ZAMARGU-4260 file (C-alpha; in steps of 0.2 Angstrom, whole numbers, plus 5000, padded with zeros to 4 digits):
<rodrens>
0) 4902/4977/5083 | 4903/4980/5102 | 4919/4980/5110 | 4921/4962/5120 | 4917/4967/5139
5) 4931/4969/5151 | 4940/4957/5160 | 4933/4951/5177 | 4938/4961/5193 | 4947/4972/5181
10) 4936/4988/5180 | 4930/5000/5195 | 4941/5008/5207 | 4940/4994/5220 | 4949/4983/5207
15) 4961/4971/5214 | 4980/4976/5210 | 4983/4959/5208 | 4971/4955/5197 | 4975/4968/5185
20) 4991/4963/5186 | 4988/4946/5182 | 4975/4951/5167 | 4988/4964/5159 | 5002/4949/5161
25) 4993/4941/5149 | 4983/4955/5137 | 4993/4972/5142 | 4977/4981/5133 | 4965/4976/5147
30) 4975/4991/5153 | 4963/5001/5146 | 4946/4995/5157 | 4960/4998/5176 | 4955/5010/5187
35) 4963/5029/5185 | 4973/5024/5199 | 4981/5008/5192 | 4984/5016/5176 | 4997/5029/5185
40) 5005/5013/5194 | 5021/5012/5187 | 5022/4991/5190 | 5006/4988/5183 | 5010/4997/5167
45) 5027/4992/5164 | 5019/4973/5166 | 5006/4979/5153 | 5018/4987/5141 | 5031/4972/5142
50) 5016/4961/5136 | 5009/4972/5123 | 5021/4991/5121 | 5006/5000/5115 | 4995/4998/5129
55) 5006/5015/5134 | 4991/5022/5129 | 4978/5019/5140 | 4995/5026/5155 | 4992/5040/5164
60) 4998/5055/5157 | 5014/5056/5173 | 5022/5037/5167 | 5019/5041/5147 | 5034/5052/5150
65) 5043/5040/5161 | 5058/5035/5154 | 5060/5019/5157 | 5041/5015/5157 | 5043/5021/5138
70) 5059/5013/5135 | 5052/4995/5140 | 5037/5000/5130 | 5046/5006/5113 | 5055/4990/5115
75) 5041/4979/5113 | 5033/4991/5100 | 5041/5005/5091 | 5026/5011/5087 | 5023/5016/5105
80) 5034/5029/5101 | 5017/5039/5096 | 5011/5039/5114 | 5025/5046/5123 | 5028/5062/5129
85) 5035/5077/5119 | 5050/5077/5127 | 5055/5058/5126 | 5049/5056/5109 | 5066/5069/5108
90) 5077/5058/5117 | 5090/5050/5107 | 5092/5034/5115 | 5071/5031/5117 | 5069/5035/5098
95) 5084/5024/5092 | 5077/5008/5103 | 5058/5012/5095 | 5067/5012/5076 | 5078/4996/5081
100) 5062/4989/5084 | 5052/4995/5070 | 5059/5009/5058 | 5043/5017/5054 | 5042/5024/5072
105) 5055/5035/5066 | 5035/5043/5058 | 5035/5049/5080 | 5051/5056/5083 | 5054/5074/5084
110) 5061/5085/5069 | 5078/5087/5077 | 5079/5069/5076 | 5072/5064/5062 | 5087/5073/5053
115) 5099/5065/5064 | 5109/5052/5051 | 5112/5041/5064 | 5096/5037/5069 | 5088/5039/5050
120) 5101/5027/5046 | 5095/5015/5061 | 5078/5017/5056 | 5079/5014/5037 | 5092/4999/5040
125) 5075/4991/5050 | 5063/4995/5037 | 5071/5005/5021 | 5054/5014/5017 | 5056/5024/5034
130) 5067/5036/5023 | 5050/5044/5019 | 5047/5050/5036 | 5066/5057/5039 | 5072/5076/5034
135) 5070/5081/5015 | 5089/5085/5017 | 5092/5065/5021 | 5084/5060/5008 | 5102/5066/4995
140) 5110/5056/5008 | 5117/5042/4995 | 5124/5032/5011 | 5106/5035/5019 | 5098/5030/5002
145) 5108/5016/4998 | 5106/5009/5017 | 5088/5012/5013 | 5084/5004/4994 | 5096/4987/5001
150) 5083/4986/5014 | 5068/4989/5004 | 5069/4994/4985 | 5053/5004/4984 | 5062/5019/4997
155) 5071/5021/4980 | 5054/5032/4975 | 5059/5047/4989 | 5077/5047/4984 | 5078/5066/4974
160) 5082/5064/4955 | 5102/5064/4958 | 5100/5049/4968 | 5086/5040/4957 | 5101/5042/4942
165) 5115/5033/4952 | 5117/5017/4944 | 5124/5009/4960 | 5110/5015/4971 | 5098/5008/4958
170) 5106/4992/4954 | 5106/4991/4975 | 5086/4995/4973 | 5083/4981/4959 | 5093/4968/4969
175) 5079/4969/4982 | 5065/4973/4972 | 5065/4973/4953 | 5050/4984/4953 | 5058/4997/4959
180) 5062/5001/4940 | 5047/5011/4941 | 5057/5021/4951 | 5074/5023/4939 | 5078/5041/4929
185) 5074/5042/4911 | 5091/5037/4909 | 5092/5021/4917 | 5075/5013/4912 | 5085/5016/4892
190) 5100/5007/4899 | 5099/4990/4892 | 5112/4981/4903 | 5100/4988/4919 | 5082/4982/4909
195) 5090/4965/4903 | 5093/4961/4922 | 5078/4967/4929 | 5065/4958/4916 | 5076/4943/4916
200) 5070/4942/4936 | 5053/4948/4935 | 5045/4951/4916 | 5031/4962/4921 | 5044/4977/4924
205) 5045/4978/4904 | 5031/4992/4906 | 5044/5003/4916 | 5056/5003/4902 | 5061/5017/4889
210) 5049/5014/4874 | 5066/5010/4865 | 5068/4997/4873 | 5052/4988/4873 | 5055/4989/4855
215) 5071/4980/4859 | 5067/4962/4853 | 5083/4956/4865 | 5075/4964/4881 | 5055/4959/4874
220) 5060/4940/4874 | 5069/4938/4891 | 5054/4947/4897 | 5041/4934/4889 | 5051/4920/4892
225) 5051/4926/4912 | 5034/4929/4911 | 5022/4930/4893 | 5010/4945/4901 | 5024/4956/4898
230) 5022/4955/4880 | 5006/4967/4883 | 5019/4980/4883 | 5032/4976/4870 | 5028/4988/4856
235) 5017/4985/4845 | 5028/4978/4831 | 5036/4965/4841 | 5018/4959/4846 | 5018/4956/4828
240) 5032/4946/4826 | 5030/4929/4829 | 5046/4922/4838 | 5041/4934/4852 | 5022/4930/4854
245) 5030/4912/4851 | 5038/4915/4867 | 5027/4923/4877 | 5013/4911/4874 | 5022/4896/4878
250) 5023/4903/4894 | 5009/4909/4899 | 4993/4904/4884 | 4980/4920/4891 | 4994/4932/4883
255) 4987/4926/4864 | 4974/4942/4870 | 4990/4954/4866 | 4996/4947/4850 | 4992/4955/4833
260) 4977/4950/4825 | 4984/4941/4812 | 4997/4930/4826 | 4981/4926/4836 | 4975/4915/4819
265) 4989/4908/4818 | 4990/4888/4821 | 5007/4886/4829 | 5006/4899/4839 | 4986/4892/4844
270) 4995/4876/4847 | 5007/4883/4859 | 4995/4893/4868 | 4986/4878/4873 | 5001/4867/4876
275) 5005/4883/4887 | 5001/4873/4906 | 5003/4889/4916 | 4987/4896/4912 | 4970/4885/4917
280) 4962/4881/4901 | 4946/4885/4906 | 4952/4904/4905 | 4960/4902/4889 | 4946/4891/4880
285) 4934/4906/4876 | 4947/4916/4871 | 4953/4902/4859 | 4937/4897/4851 | 4933/4911/4842
290) 4954/4911/4834 | 4955/4892/4830 | 4935/4894/4819 | 4942/4909/4810 | 4958/4903/4808
295) 4950/4886/4802 | 4941/4896/4789 | 4955/4904/4782 | 4965/4888/4781 | 4955/4877/4771
300) 4951/4894/4760 | 4970/4894/4756 | 4971/4874/4756 | 4956/4877/4744 | 4962/4892/4731
305) 4983/4884/4730 | 4973/4865/4728 | 4962/4874/4714 | 4977/4882/4706 | 4989/4869/4707
310) 4975/4857/4696 | 4973/4871/4686 | 4992/4873/4681 | 4999/4855/4685 | 5013/4864/4693
315) 5021/4861/4708 | 5009/4858/4726 | 5022/4866/4737 | 5008/4877/4740 | 4994/4866/4746
320) 5005/4856/4757 | 5011/4872/4767 | 4993/4874/4768 | 4989/4858/4777 | 5001/4859/4789
325) 4993/4871/4793 | 4977/4862/4796 | 4987/4847/4806 | 4994/4860/4817 | 4975/4868/4822
330) 4970/4848/4822 | 4983/4846/4834 | 4977/4861/4846 | 4958/4858/4844 | 4966/4840/4850
335) 4976/4847/4864 | 4961/4858/4868 | 4949/4846/4872 | 4960/4834/4882 | 4964/4848/4894
340) 4946/4852/4894 | 4943/4835/4896 | 4954/4832/4913 | 4950/4848/4920 | 4944/4847/4939
345) 4926/4847/4942 | 4932/4862/4953 | 4934/4870/4941 | 4923/4869/4928 | 4905/4863/4931
350) 4899/4847/4918 | 4888/4857/4906 | 4899/4871/4903 | 4913/4858/4899 | 4900/4850/4890
355) 4897/4865/4879 | 4914/4869/4876 | 4918/4851/4870 | 4904/4852/4859 | 4911/4868/4850
360) 4929/4860/4850 | 4921/4845/4843 | 4912/4853/4830 | 4928/4861/4822 | 4938/4845/4822
365) 4921/4838/4812 | 4922/4853/4802 | 4940/4850/4798 | 4936/4833/4794 | 4922/4836/4781
370) 4928/4828/4764 | 4918/4841/4756 | 4929/4855/4764 | 4945/4847/4766 | 4957/4853/4751
375) 4969/4839/4760 | 4959/4825/4757 | 4957/4829/4737 | 4977/4833/4738 | 4979/4816/4743
380) 4966/4808/4730 | 4975/4819/4719 | 4993/4809/4722 | 4985/4794/4721 | 4971/4798/4706
385) 4977/4809/4691 | 4964/4819/4683 | 4959/4814/4666 | 4967/4830/4660 | 4985/4822/4668
390) 4981/4806/4659 | 4977/4813/4642 | 4992/4823/4640 | 5002/4807/4648 | 4996/4798/4635
395) 4998/4811/4620 | 5017/4813/4625 | 5019/4794/4626 | 5010/4792/4609 | 5021/4809/4602
400) 5038/4802/4609 | 5034/4783/4599 | 5029/4792/4584 | 5048/4803/4585 | 5056/4788/4587
405) 5046/4778/4573 | 5051/4793/4561 | 5066/4792/4566 | 5069/4772/4563
</rodrens>
């Protein structure tokens, strides 16, 4: 794209000073179009840098070495320091004015001033990450680093190992931005108190915790309760921990993908994932249908096996009842998924896609309700209509009892 044309009346050796003054007062960068004579005019340049400090780059070399002009420029934009003369970039007052406006202006200060503690303190107080431009000697200064991380936690990344292992420094960084945990020493990333406080604020920093703490159930529970996606960084045993996974999917249903295979097919976990409000249903449905299908198949098979065993032994039906409870939880999960899918706004899903998912979910419901496949229906019939064997056994028992009473008489 071509640059915009210069404002009328600003360019050319015959450009009117008044016109240029008025223009740069509105847009300092218009100074670039002014004549060489006017770019060396102190009044014109002062007007330009007062509006935009970085317009200093278009001033004459003489005015970029003018202390008053440069002070006016850096007061408006600290980054204008880069256009000042080398002498003025070593002027302590000018550099202090620049870093007070933008800490990053320290980048253009002289080597001597980047090693000046007061200058660096002023810079990091305005922008903590300006610590990167300070002399490496000051990176090891505890007071400077504390000031830097208090302004921006990420400044901890520039601190030496000793200060990244300093508990107070790290806590100050975490108070500003918990993601600074990634820059803490190995020791502090293994400190349970430090990590617990961090994950309670932002669960995803669990990824920076030590391997031991990512296997600590209390720490992981605190993390997934704040942000379900933290489950991704939990240890493998905890991703197979039902309580941990339930807490994670209740916070954000889509994290079901990080759970163990067994729990991805657990009816209660599936139900919690469907009920979670934080993840749009449309994102979860494609991942949900396969586990639901597998869970339904497994639950129906288990229920049938349990009922067959019960009928053969005429024993306790507790196992069958437990399997039927699983099936009811699956039915509830499907019903919730269907309702949320129906309620999804039109701007999130087109009607063809919605109908396709609804057909699949309704198909699962139909399969669950199929008399031939549903052992729970058989159990209900079994309870109210005892089979022939039971009736025969009951009749024999009655006859035997009667015979015994008759013999005793």
